[in-house]
N, C-alpha and C positions, 0 to 999 in steps of 0.2 A: 722538715723539707726532706726531698732528697739529693741525692749527690750531686745528679748531672744540674739542678738548680742551683745549687752553692758554690760549685767552682765555676765562675765565668773564662777560665783560659787553661787548658790542660797543655802542660811540658810536652816538646817532641823529644818521641824514640832515640832520636839520636841528636848529636851536634853537628852534623851536615844538612847544608840547606836543602831545601824542596827545591829540585830541580824546576817543578812549575811554576813555584813562587818566585825565583829567581830569573826565568823569561819573561814573565807580567813586570818584575820590577825594571827591566831594561826600557821596557814601551814606554815607563810613568817618569813625566814630570816632576821630581820632586822637590823643585824649586818654588815652581806654582804650590804646592800642598804647604811648604814653609812660610811662603809668603802669606799666604789663607791665616795658617796659624799665629802669625805675628799681628794678625787683626784683632781686635777688642770685636766680644761677641755681639755687640750694637752694630760694629761695620758687617759683620758678616750675614747678620739678619737683613739689612740694607741692602747688602748686595744679592742675597737668594731672592727679597723683593724684587729688585727690579730686574733678576733675570726671569720671575716670573711671569711680568708683565709682558716683556722682553716676547714670551712664548706665546702669550693668549695675543697679542698683535698679531704674529706670525702664523698662529692656527686661524685668526679671520681672516688675515690677509690670503691664506691658502684656501678657506670656504671662499671668499669672494671671487677668484678664478675660476671656480668651478663652472 
């Protein structure tokens, strides 16, 4: 195996936070991420299936309006 495939994560060169990442973190509601991670895998999959169904209904409605 090559070195790039064996190391999934590379440590940053400094301990200073990346300004780009810090800017994006301001816009992310981490409470939603934590709430989703508190769900079981089964609950997450069910939510994903519901989202996919909703997206398909929205696409069909959009096509119907054209």
